[in-house]
TORPAZA-534844 format. One record per residue (C-alpha): chain; residue number from 1; residue in three letters; x, y, z. Coordinates in Angstrom, 2 decimals, decimal comma. Example, Ala and Ser with C-alpha at 12.3 -4.5 7.8 and 13.67 -1.06 7.14 Angstrom:
# residues 2
SITE   unit   pos   code        xx        yy        zz
SITE      A     1    ala     12,30     -4,50      7,80
SITE      A     2    ser     13,67     -1,06      7,14
This chain:
# residues 72
SITE   unit   pos   code        xx        yy        zz
SITE      A     1    met     -0,08      0,00      0,00
SITE      A     2    ala      1,42      3,49     -1,04
SITE      A     3    leu      0,52      6,27      1,24
SITE      A     4    asn     -0,17     10,12     -0,12
SITE      A     5    val      0,18      9,36     -3,72
SITE      A     6    lys     -1,40     11,68     -6,55
SITE      A     7    ala     -2,90      9,66     -9,92
SITE      A     8    thr     -3,44     10,39    -13,24
SITE      A     9    val     -5,51      8,49    -15,70
SITE      A    10    glu     -4,91      9,02    -19,77
SITE      A    11    gly     -3,04     12,63    -18,49
SITE      A    12    arg     -5,89     13,72    -16,58
SITE      A    13    lys     -5,73     14,39    -12,65
SITE      A    14    val     -7,84     12,00    -10,54
SITE      A    15    leu     -9,91     13,82     -7,85
SITE      A    16    cys    -12,06     12,10     -5,55
SITE      A    17    pro    -15,91     12,77     -6,69
SITE      A    18    ile    -17,08     13,31     -3,01
SITE      A    19    cys    -14,77     15,80     -1,40
SITE      A    20    ser    -12,22     16,64     -4,36
SITE      A    21    ser     -9,22     15,77     -2,71
SITE      A    22    asp     -6,34     14,58     -5,07
SITE      A    23    val     -4,36     12,73     -2,04
SITE      A    24    phe     -4,85      8,80     -2,07
SITE      A    25    leu     -3,70      5,63     -0,50
SITE      A    26    thr     -3,21      2,86     -2,98
SITE      A    27    lys     -4,02     -0,90     -2,73
SITE      A    28    glu     -3,93     -3,60     -5,33
SITE      A    29    phe     -6,33     -6,49     -5,96
SITE      A    30    leu     -7,41     -9,01     -8,13
SITE      A    31    val    -10,19     -8,56    -10,69
SITE      A    32    thr    -11,78    -11,80    -11,18
SITE      A    33    ser    -15,37    -13,39    -12,27
SITE      A    34    thr    -17,77    -15,64    -10,58
SITE      A    35    trp    -16,86    -18,56    -12,67
SITE      A    36    met    -13,25    -18,00    -11,92
SITE      A    37    gln    -14,15    -18,24     -8,07
SITE      A    38    ala    -16,56    -21,08     -8,74
SITE      A    39    leu    -13,80    -23,26    -10,53
SITE      A    40    asp    -10,96    -21,85     -8,21
SITE      A    41    phe     -9,19    -20,25    -11,03
SITE      A    42    glu     -8,78    -16,84     -9,25
SITE      A    43    phe     -5,10    -16,87    -10,14
SITE      A    44    phe     -6,05    -16,10    -13,91
SITE      A    45    gly     -7,71    -12,69    -13,01
SITE      A    46    arg     -5,91     -9,51    -13,74
SITE      A    47    glu     -4,75     -6,79    -11,07
SITE      A    48    gly     -6,69     -3,71    -10,49
SITE      A    49    ile     -5,75     -0,64     -8,55
SITE      A    50    met     -7,96      1,10     -5,57
SITE      A    51    leu     -7,41      4,77     -5,06
SITE      A    52    ile     -8,71      5,31     -1,35
SITE      A    53    cys     -9,35      9,11     -0,90
SITE      A    54    lys     -7,20     10,47      2,18
SITE      A    55    lys     -9,70     12,89      3,27
SITE      A    56    cys    -12,86     11,25      2,95
SITE      A    57    ser    -11,91      7,22      2,52
SITE      A    58    his    -14,32      7,05     -0,57
SITE      A    59    ile    -12,68      4,30     -2,80
SITE      A    60    gln    -12,44      4,21     -6,53
SITE      A    61    gln    -11,48      1,07     -8,31
SITE      A    62    phe     -9,47      0,63    -11,62
SITE      A    63    ala     -9,72     -2,82    -13,33
SITE      A    64    asn     -6,74     -1,81    -15,55
SITE      A    65    lys     -3,76     -1,15    -13,04
SITE      A    66    gly     -1,62      0,05    -16,15
SITE      A    67    ala     -4,28      2,82    -16,82
SITE      A    68    val     -3,63      4,53    -13,74
SITE      A    69    ser     -0,22      6,45    -13,23
SITE      A    70    val      0,57      7,24     -9,60
SITE      A    71    glu      3,27      9,43     -8,23
SITE      A    72    glu      4,02     10,08     -4,42
């Protein structure tokens, strides 16, 4: 988990839609589907990234980790 980061997607600054803060915590997660979970194939899922607002704790999830650029 990275602390106090700022993020961009396709060159646009990411802001919290609730409080307009631009400071986030990050956490990686695994994007899976129901059938992957049922067959125990979760390891075939791809990595996503969560941006957790430092101010209000609102969570934004991005299924494609590579689409989000993060800088500390």
